[in-house]
Structures are given as C-alpha cells and as structure tokens.
C-alpha positions in Angstrom: -20.9 22.1 -11.1 -18.3 20.7 -8.6 -17.0 18.4 -11.3 -16.1 21.2 -13.6 -14.3 23.1 -10.9 -12.4 20.1 -9.8 -11.2 19.3 -13.3 -9.9 22.8 -13.7 -7.9 22.5 -10.5 -6.4 19.2 -11.7 -5.3 20.8 -15.0 -3.5 23.5 -13.0 -1.8 21.0 -10.7 -1.1 18.3 -13.3 -1.2 14.6 -12.5 1.0 11.5 -12.3 4.2 10.8 -10.2 6.2 13.9 -11.4 3.3 16.4 -10.9 2.7 15.0 -7.4 5.9 16.8 -6.3 4.1 20.2 -6.5 0.9 19.3 -4.8 -0.5 21.8 -2.3 -1.8 21.0 1.2 -3.4 17.6 1.2 -6.8 17.0 2.9 -8.2 14.1 0.9 -6.2 11.0 0.1 -7.5 7.8 -1.5 -5.7 4.4 -1.8 -6.4 0.9 -2.9 -4.9 -2.4 -4.1 -5.6 -5.7 -5.8 -6.9 -4.7 -9.2 -7.2 -7.7 -11.6 -6.9 -6.3 -15.1 -9.2 -9.1 -16.5 -12.1 -8.2 -14.3 -14.5 -5.3 -14.4 -13.4 -2.2 -12.3 -16.4 0.0 -11.8 -15.1 1.2 -8.5 -13.0 3.8 -10.2 -16.1 5.9 -10.7 -16.7 6.0 -6.9 -13.0 6.8 -6.3 -13.1 9.7 -8.8 -16.3 11.0 -7.3 -14.5 11.2 -3.9 -12.2 13.8 -5.6 -8.9 12.6 -4.0 -6.0 15.0 -4.1 -3.6 12.1 -4.2 -4.1 8.4 -4.9 -1.8 5.7 -3.6 -1.5 2.3 -5.3 -0.6 -0.2 -2.6 0.3 -3.2 -4.8 -1.2 -6.0 -6.9 -2.0 -3.2 -9.3 -2.1 -5.8 -12.0 -2.1 -9.6 -11.8 0.8 -10.4 -14.0 1.2 -14.0 -12.9 -2.3 -14.8 -14.3 -3.2 -14.9 -18.0 -6.8 -15.3 -19.1 -7.8 -16.7 -15.7 -5.0 -19.2 -15.5 -1.9 -19.0 -13.3 1.3 -18.7 -15.3 3.2 -21.8 -14.1 6.2 -21.4 -16.4 8.4 -18.7 -14.9 10.1 -18.1 -18.3 6.7 -16.8 -19.5 6.1 -14.4 -16.7 7.6 -11.3 -18.2 5.4 -11.6 -21.3 2.4 -12.1 -19.0 3.3 -9.0 -17.0 3.5 -7.0 -20.2 0.1 -8.2 -21.3 -1.3 -7.4 -17.9 0.0 -3.9 -17.9 -1.3 -3.3 -21.5 -4.8 -4.5 -20.4 -4.7 -2.3 -17.3 -3.7 0.7 -19.5 -7.0 0.2 -21.5 -9.3 0.4 -18.4 -11.2 3.7 -18.7 -11.6 4.5 -15.0 -8.0 3.7 -14.2 -6.8 5.7 -17.2 -8.9 8.7 -16.1 -7.5 8.6 -12.6 -3.9 8.3 -13.9 -4.4 11.3 -16.2 -6.2 13.6 -13.7 -5.1 12.7 -10.1 -1.5 12.8 -8.7 -0.5 9.3 -7.7 2.3 7.1 -6.4 2.7 3.3 -6.5 4.5 0.3 -5.0 4.1 -3.3 -5.9 3.0 -6.6 -4.3 3.5 -10.2 -5.4 1.2 -10.2 -8.4 2.7 -7.2 -10.1 6.1 -8.3 -8.9 5.6 -11.4 -10.9 5.4 -14.4 -8.4 2.7 -15.3 -6.1 3.9 -14.8 -2.5 7.4 -14.2 -4.1 10.4 -12.6 -2.5 14.1 -12.2 -3.1 14.3 -15.6 -4.9 12.3 -14.4 -7.9 14.8 -14.6 -10.8 13.1 -12.0 -13.0 12.7 -9.3 -10.4 15.0 -6.8 -12.1 13.3 -7.1 -15.4 10.0 -6.9 -13.7 11.1 -3.7 -12.0 11.8 -2.1 -15.4 8.2 -3.0 -16.5 6.9 -1.4 -13.3 8.9 1.8 -14.0 7.7 1.9 -17.6 4.0 1.5 -16.7 4.1 4.1 -14.0 6.1 6.4 -16.3 8.9 7.1 -14.0 11.5 9.6 -15.2 14.7 8.4 -16.7 16.7 9.7 -13.8 14.4 8.2 -11.1 16.4 6.0 -8.7 13.8 3.2 -9.1 15.1 2.7 -12.7 18.7 2.3 -11.4 18.8 0.6 -8.0 17.3 -2.6 -6.7 13.7 -2.2 -5.4 10.8 0.2 -6.0 10.8 1.8 -2.5 10.2 5.6 -2.7 9.3 8.6 -0.5 7.8 12.0 -1.2 6.7 15.0 0.9 3.6 17.0 0.1 2.5 20.4 1.4 4.1 23.4 3.1 5.8 23.4 6.5 3.3 22.8 9.3 1.1 20.7 6.9 3.5 18.3 5.4 2.5 14.7 4.5 5.3 12.3 3.9 4.4 9.2 1.9 6.8 6.3 2.3 6.3 3.4 -0.1 8.1 0.3 1.0 9.1 -2.6 -1.2 8.2 -5.8 0.7 9.2 -8.1 -2.2 12.6 -7.5 -3.8 14.7 -8.3 -0.7 12.3 -10.4 1.4 13.5 -13.7 2.8 11.5 -16.9 2.2 8.7 -17.4 4.7 8.1 -20.6 6.7 5.3 -22.7 5.3 2.5 -23.9 7.6 2.3 -27.4 8.9 -1.5 -27.2 8.7 -2.4 -25.7 5.4 -5.8 -24.0 5.4 -6.2 -24.2 9.2 -7.6 -20.9 10.6 -4.7 -18.8 11.8 -2.2 -21.0 9.9 -3.5 -20.8 6.4 -0.2 -20.6 4.5 2.7 -19.5 6.8 3.8 -19.5 10.4 6.0 -17.0 12.3 9.8 -17.5 11.9 12.1 -15.9 14.5 15.3 -16.5 12.4 17.4 -13.3 13.0 19.0 -13.7 9.6 15.8 -13.2 7.6 14.7 -9.9 6.3 11.6 -8.1 5.1 13.2 -5.0 3.6 16.9 -5.8 3.1 19.8 -3.8 4.5 19.8 -1.0 1.9 16.1 -0.3 2.3 16.3 -0.4 6.1 19.1 2.2 6.0 17.0 4.3 3.6 13.9 4.0 5.8 15.8 5.1 8.9 16.8 8.3 7.1 13.3 8.9 5.7 11.7 8.7 9.2 13.8 11.8 10.2 12.7 13.9 7.3 10.5 16.8 8.6 6.8 16.0 8.3 3.6 16.5 10.3 2.0 13.2 9.1 3.7 10.1 7.7 1.9 7.5 5.6 3.9 4.3 5.6 2.8 2.1 2.7 3.4 -1.6 3.1 1.9 -3.9 0.5 1.4 -6.6 3.2 -0.1 -6.1 6.6 2.1 -4.8 9.4 0.0 -4.8 12.6 -2.5 -7.6 11.9 -2.2 -10.9 13.7 -4.6 -13.8 13.8 -4.2 -15.2 10.3 -1.6 -17.2 8.4 -1.4 -15.3 5.2 1.5 -13.1 4.3 2.2 -10.4 6.9 5.0 -8.7 8.8 4.2 -11.0 11.8 5.6 -13.9 9.8 9.0 -12.3 10.5 8.4 -11.1 14.0 11.9 -9.7 14.6 11.6 -7.6 11.5 8.3 -6.2 12.6 9.8 -5.4 16.0 12.7 -3.7 14.2 10.2 -1.5 12.4 8.5 -0.6 15.7 11.9 0.1 17.3 12.8 2.3 14.3 9.7 4.4 14.7 10.6 4.9 18.4 14.3 5.6 18.0 13.9 8.1 15.1 11.3 10.0 17.0 8.9 9.8 14.0 5.5 11.1 15.1 2.1 10.4 13.5 3.1 7.3 11.5 0.0 5.7 9.9 0.2 2.4 8.0 -1.6 1.7 4.7 -1.6 -1.9 3.4 -3.4 -4.2 1.0 -3.0 -7.8 -0.2 -5.7 -9.5 1.9 -8.8 -9.0 -0.3 -10.6 -7.5 2.7 -10.9 -4.0 4.2 -10.1 -3.4 7.9 -8.7 -1.0 10.5 -6.2 -1.9 13.1 -4.6 -0.3 16.2 -1.4 -1.6 17.8 -0.4 -0.2 21.2 2.3 -2.7 22.3 6.0 -1.9 21.8 5.4 1.6 20.3 5.6 5.1 21.6 2.0 5.8 20.5 -0.8 3.7 18.9 0.0 2.6 15.4 -3.0 2.8 13.2 -3.2 0.6 10.1 -5.8 0.7 7.3 -6.0 -2.3 5.0 -7.9 -1.9 1.8 -8.0 -4.7 -0.7 -9.3 -4.8 -3.3 -10.3 -2.9 -6.3 -11.7 -6.1 -7.9 -10.8 -8.8 -5.3 -13.2 -9.9 -2.5 -12.9 -12.4 0.3 -16.4 -12.7 1.9 -15.4 -15.8 3.9 -12.2 -14.3 5.4 -11.4 -15.4 9.0 -9.1 -13.5 11.3 -8.8 -13.3 15.1 -6.4 -10.3 15.2 -6.7 -8.6 18.6 -5.5 -5.3 17.0 -8.5 -5.0 14.7 -11.0 -2.3 15.3 -14.4 -3.5 14.2 -15.2 -6.3 11.7 -13.5 -7.3 8.4 -15.2 -6.1 5.3 -15.1 -8.8 2.6 -16.5 -7.0 -0.5 -14.6 -4.7 -3.0 -13.3 -1.6 -1.3 -10.9 1.3 -1.3 -9.6 3.5 1.5 -9.5 7.2 2.3 -7.9 9.6 4.7 -9.4 13.0 5.5 -7.0 15.4 7.2 -8.4 18.3 9.2 -5.3 20.4 9.8 -7.2 23.0 11.8 -8.6 20.6 14.3 -5.4 18.5 14.1 -7.4 15.4 13.4 -7.6 12.7 10.7 -10.4 10.3 9.8 -9.8 7.1 8.0 -12.4 5.1 6.1 -12.7 1.8 4.3 -15.3 2.5 1.6 -17.4 0.0 -0.4 -17.8 -0.2 -4.1 -20.3 2.7 -4.2 -17.9 4.9 -2.2 -19.9 4.9 1.0 -17.9 4.4 4.3 -18.2 0.9 5.7 -15.5 1.2 8.4 -14.4 4.4 10.1 -11.9 5.6 12.7 -11.1 9.2 13.7 -8.0 10.0 15.7 -6.4 13.2 16.9 -2.8 14.2 16.0 -2.1 14.1 19.8 -3.2 10.5 20.1 -0.7 9.3 17.5 2.2 11.4 18.8 4.8 10.7 21.4 3.9 11.8 24.9 5.3 15.2 25.7 
C-alpha cells in the first residue's frame, strides 16, 4: 500500500536534477558512490525501499577507465570507454528506476572523471565533463555545460527547514599528489601529505564559489566531497594529502559562519562515520559510503576521527532529519538496507556556540 502512495507523490513532484528544484521539506536523504556498471547492482532495490526524497551520487557513478574488466591504459581510448560505461549504466533497471522516480544530484570522482586518481593533468577532462552533463541530463543553460568543473549547489525546502546541498569537484583543478615512498604500507598505501602551499584541491574559481555558497541561507548544509575530508590514518586519496587545503576548508567554515555543515564522501570502498573537533567551531561529521558495487573487506585505517569500525561490504548512506526535534540521524546501510553504522546528533551540537 505504501508503495502505491509513494509513487503518486513522486509523479507529482517529478524527478531528476531539474525537478529537484521544487522539492518540499526534506526528511529522508540517501546517497552512495562507486557503482561499477559491469557488476550486478541489486542494492538499488534496498535504496528504493528506503523511499528517499532525494538521492545524491557522490562519484565513481560509473567506471569509465575500465572496459570489460580491464583498465584502459591508452588515454586516447578513454572517452569511448566512458561513453560505453554510461550506456551500460543507463541499462541497469534499478538505477534507471531511481533516476526516473527520485530527485537526484551528482558529482564525479576519478573513475567517471576518466583517470584513476586523476586531477588537473587529465587531458580529456573537458570532453569528459560534457559526457557527464549528457548522462545526468543537465539543461542546456546549466553552468556545468559551460564552465570548468562540475561543482554545483542547490537549496531544498522552505525557510526554517532549508537543506543546502553543495557538490564539490575534487578532480578538475586538483594538483598532483605526492606518491608514497612505501607503497602498500599501512597508512602510506599510495600517497603522503604534501604541505606545498601552491597546491590546490578545488582551484581558485571553485574556492571563491564555495565561500559564497557557505553564506547562502540554510538550516542544514550537506557538503559532498568525492574523497574523504576528515579521515586520517590511511594513505589513499583524501583531503589530508593536501593538509593546507583541508585547513583552508575548515577556516572557511569558521569565517563564513556556516552552521550545521555535514560532509558526505565516497571513494574508499568502505562505509564509516567520522567526527572532527580540531580547528573547527563545532564538530564536523563525515559519512563515507562506498560502494554500490565495490567492497573492501580487508581495509585498514587508524583514523582517530572515526566513530566505530569500518564497514567493508557494499553499502549506501542515509540521513533522517527530524526538524521538530532539531536532530538528524545518519546511517551507513548494508546491501539489504539495514543500518550497520549509526550516529545521531542534535542541531545544537553541530552549530557554533552562542
């Protein structure tokens, strides 16, 4: 019975990026990342059963740098591989159902950007951006079809219950990371922190844009970063590899006076919840959920910010907002939709002290 009622509501509201503009008060948001188009994706059934009012794609929404299980080594072939990946993703029933019935927004990570661990050096990034825009059916006048980078922001809900979603682009402008001197060693698997002040995560245009977005009126802000922001204790891609850039982000949250910023991230092929209290006006909560198809049961991480254990099986994330109690509850959910990691926080807890 509930399914019939929900489908009627969806028809009234519409779906997709354009329809998301008119969404009412949000109380149930789902999100996920790392969906390999060549692998089964039964998790969409659990996501749809959760009945999200908005779904956020956090990146690696396809694996365009892989074709038929083999990495695409020839960069000249990557655009054809990306096109094939998107066409295969478009044929996945559960994903198609969600895109047709649930308002959604997306950013990219390295595998749908087109180069594993890639950044500003990727030569096909502008062409890849157009493929991204086409797959997500962005309107012709959308800035993401005209300017560099797929960063985007949108506000949902009426005054007093506004949720701002800020989707960062951590690929298009990002400087090269410093490779580890002990590849595979715990905590130094691929990269090590680089304090070079000339390196950037977002690039000057996006930093300016982000500063303006953090002053837009909203009661809750979801900051989407395809790679982890808060987490330490591992040597994979993360904001901590450019520590001055991460501090710049923390400083920006403080100087703009932006309350109730919550970070959503993917990339790691694990699910986890983090809480950072250093260098910020209030605790910064991060929920990592990755992935829709990708799992990392042997993941090792010693992050002091993590709340609870890693979850190494397939997963997605949810946020439930209780506007009346001024409280939100975040979950990492397993493949069957059941919560496997949970954290509840009050609005007061993630607001600047009065």
